[in-house]
C-alpha positions, 0 to 999 in steps of 0.5 A: 330407404331400400325397402321403400324403393323396392315397394315403389317399383311394385306400385309403379308397375301396378299403376302402369297396368292401370294407365289406359283411357277410362281407367279407375285411376282417372275417376273423379273420386277414387273408390275406397274398395278399389284402393284397398284391393290394389293395396292388397295386391301390391302387398301380396306381390311384395310378400312373394319377394321374400321372408324379410319383407313379410315381417316388415309388412306386419310393422306397417309396410301396408300403410307405406304401400297405401301412401306410395300408391296414392302419391303415384296415382296423384302424380299421374293424374296431375301429369295427365291433366297438365297440372301446373303449380302456382307459387 
């Protein structure tokens, strides 16, 4: 859906800023506090975009941001480590 694509854009931008050597994104274990901080920052950016997204945020877009953020971080970590799927 449209809202997910818009939020994903913010998540990708935030992850782009974190993509450097020694970044928190590439730690062996992600810090829960840091993940909540990133989620809050992304939600604040999304809320600046408009009134419509603010009401949607109350219905669970924070959870959507968390899921998209974890997925994007996992994808980037796997890409960096050259993970290959074994089927």
